[in-house]
N, C-alpha and C positions, 0 to 999 in steps of 0.2 A: 943456483934454484931461481935464480932475481929472471934466470930467462922464459920461466914456465908460464900462461898468461894463466895461470888461478895460485892465488896464497897458499896461506895455511889451511884460515877458514877457509875462503869455498870449495880449496880441493879435499876438508870432512863433509862439507856437506853434498858435494858430487859421489863422495864413497856411500855416505849413506843414503842419498835418493838412489843408488844402483842397488844396495843392500836393499832398503824397503821394494824395491820392484819386483827382488828376485824371489822375497818371500811372500809376494805378493800373486806370484805366477807360482811359486809353489804351491802355495796353500787352494790358490783355483784347483791346478793337477791331481790334489786331493780330494777334494770333494768331486771333483769329477768320478776320479774313479771311485768312488763310498757310491755314489750315482749309478757307475755301473754293473756295479757289482749287487747291488738292490734289487737295479732291473733283473741281474743276469737269477737271482734266485727267486725271484717272483717267475718270471719265464718258466722257472725248470720247476716250480708247484704247480703252475695254469699243463706244464709236459704234461708230471704226474698227474692229474686231475683227468687227463681229456684219456687216458691212457686207460682209466681204471675204468672212466665213462665207457669204451671201446670195447673194453675185456666184457663187463655187464650186457650194451649190446649185444655183443657175439653168445654167448650162452642166452640170450632171449629169444635169437635171431633161430639160433641149433635149435630151440625147447621151441620153437614154432613150426622150423622145418620136418620134425622127426613127429608133430602131432601131424602135418599134413601129408603127410608121410601113411603114419597110422591109418586115419579115415580112409585116405585114400584106396588102401591093401582090404581094412575093413569092408569096403561095395564095393572088392570086386573086380576095380577097377587095373589096377598094378601100378608099374612105379612108373610107366607112358604117361600115365596123364594127368601127371605134379606136372603143373601150369607153369613154364617157366618168368622167371623173374622181369617184370618192363624195364625198357631201356631206357635209363634216369639223366642221359648225354645230353 
């Protein structure tokens, strides 16, 4: 083994440095995975909250629309006079 460029202590130092580097990379990957999971969980919660808000808005809009129909029917105007929704695009 005299032809190896590294002697015993240098070889052990090189192996130790490689192992430390591998462990360091694995720890970083683990932390990134935890951050991604936390971010994904937060986004799932945001989607759930937005979905609930949309449902509430749908109910409120249906009630408003039905009231508008009832007012139009009481005034004898019929369904044809119900205003169309403005184009918001």
